[in-house]
C-alpha positions in Angstrom: -44.3 -10.7 24.4 -44.4 -7.7 22.2 -42.2 -5.8 24.7 -39.8 -8.7 24.8 -39.2 -8.7 20.9 -39.1 -5.0 21.1 -36.2 -5.2 23.7 -34.4 -7.9 21.8 -34.6 -5.8 18.5 -33.2 -2.7 20.3 -30.4 -4.7 21.5 -29.5 -6.1 18.1 -29.6 -2.8 16.7 -27.3 -1.3 19.5 -24.8 -4.1 18.9 -24.9 -3.6 15.3 -24.2 0.2 15.7 -21.5 -0.5 18.1 -19.7 -2.9 15.6 -20.1 -0.4 12.7 -18.5 2.3 14.9 -15.7 0.0 15.8 -14.9 -0.9 12.2 -15.1 2.8 11.1 -12.4 3.6 13.7 -10.2 0.6 12.6 -6.5 1.6 12.0 -6.2 -0.9 9.3 -3.9 0.3 6.4 -5.7 -1.9 3.9 -3.5 -5.0 4.0 -4.2 -8.4 5.5 -3.0 -8.6 9.1 -0.1 -11.1 8.4 1.7 -8.5 6.1 4.5 -7.3 8.4 4.6 -3.7 9.5 8.1 -2.2 9.5 9.9 1.0 9.9 10.3 2.9 6.4 12.8 5.8 6.3 14.6 6.3 3.0 16.2 9.4 1.5 17.0 9.4 -2.2 18.3 12.0 -4.6 16.4 11.7 -7.9 19.2 13.9 -9.6 21.7 11.0 -9.2 22.3 8.7 -12.1 21.2 5.7 -10.2 17.6 7.3 -9.8 17.5 8.8 -13.3 14.2 6.9 -14.1 12.4 9.2 -11.6 13.1 12.3 -13.8 10.1 11.6 -15.9 6.3 10.6 -15.0 5.9 7.0 -15.3 9.5 6.3 -14.4 10.1 4.0 -11.4 12.8 2.2 -9.4 13.2 -0.3 -6.7 14.6 0.6 -3.4 16.2 -1.8 -1.1 17.9 -1.4 2.3 17.4 -2.0 6.0 14.8 0.7 6.4 13.0 0.1 3.0 10.3 -2.2 4.2 10.7 -6.0 4.5 11.0 -6.6 0.7 11.9 -3.2 -0.4 9.9 -0.4 -2.1 8.7 0.6 -5.7 8.9 4.3 -6.2 7.2 5.9 -9.1 7.0 9.3 -10.5 3.5 10.4 -11.3 2.2 13.5 -13.1 1.7 15.3 -9.6 4.7 13.9 -7.7 5.8 10.6 -6.4 4.3 7.3 -4.9 6.0 4.7 -2.9 4.6 1.1 -2.7 5.7 -1.7 -0.3 6.8 -4.8 -2.2 4.8 -7.1 -0.1 1.6 -8.3 -1.7 -1.2 -6.5 0.4 -4.0 -9.1 -0.1 -2.3 -12.5 0.9 0.2 -13.5 3.5 3.9 -13.3 2.5 5.3 -16.2 0.7 7.7 -17.3 -1.7 6.0 -15.6 -4.8 4.3 -12.7 -3.1 7.1 -9.9 -3.8 5.6 -7.3 -6.0 7.5 -6.2 -9.2 6.9 -3.9 -12.1 6.2 -5.3 -15.5 5.9 -3.6 -18.8 6.5 -0.3 -17.1 2.7 0.0 -16.4 1.7 -2.4 -13.9 2.6 -4.1 -10.5 2.4 -7.9 -10.5 2.2 -10.6 -7.8 3.1 -14.1 -9.3 1.4 -15.9 -6.3 -2.0 -15.5 -7.8 -1.4 -13.2 -10.9 -2.8 -10.1 -9.2 -2.2 -6.8 -10.8 -2.3 -3.1 -10.0 -1.9 0.1 -12.1 1.7 1.5 -11.5 0.8 5.0 -11.4 -2.2 4.8 -9.0 -2.0 1.4 -7.2 -5.4 0.6 -8.3 -6.1 -3.2 -8.4 -7.2 -4.5 -11.9 -6.9 -8.3 -11.5 -7.6 -10.7 -8.7 -6.6 -8.4 -5.7 -9.1 -6.2 -4.0 -6.9 -3.8 -2.2 -4.1 -1.5 -3.2 -0.4 -2.0 -2.3 0.6 -0.4 1.1 1.8 3.1 0.3 4.2 5.4 2.1 4.5 9.2 2.4 6.9 10.7 0.0 8.2 14.2 0.9 10.0 16.3 -1.6 12.6 18.4 0.5 13.6 21.9 -0.7 16.8 20.6 -2.0 15.1 18.0 -4.3 15.7 15.0 -2.3 13.0 12.5 -1.5 12.2 11.4 1.9 10.1 8.2 2.0 8.6 7.3 5.4 5.7 5.8 7.3 
């Protein structure tokens, strides 16, 4: 009987370890699975008047277009560079009120459940437990920004 219990416990431990390894190797980008994944490839020149808000840390803009995600992007200038966030709420499935927007130049908001994130870092501060999906921002030698996934 002791051998049987020992065998069962070993199998439980092995299954638990296997599950933990699978979760560690998960390619989850932090969003719920119903948030669409789309190609992002946008190039902007922050020296143009249209993007003048990006000239100072804390400045931000919305970017829309065919290759700017499914609902567009929020691009913000930080103290050390730039961040680009997807405008789909990362924690709930897309709906009528789940497009993120900037409020008071300091936070990102979702009207569906009143979630909030810090604009400069993407850190959730209210309701949501995950940061918005972010995209890579590359500053080219000519000063243009390439936003891509």
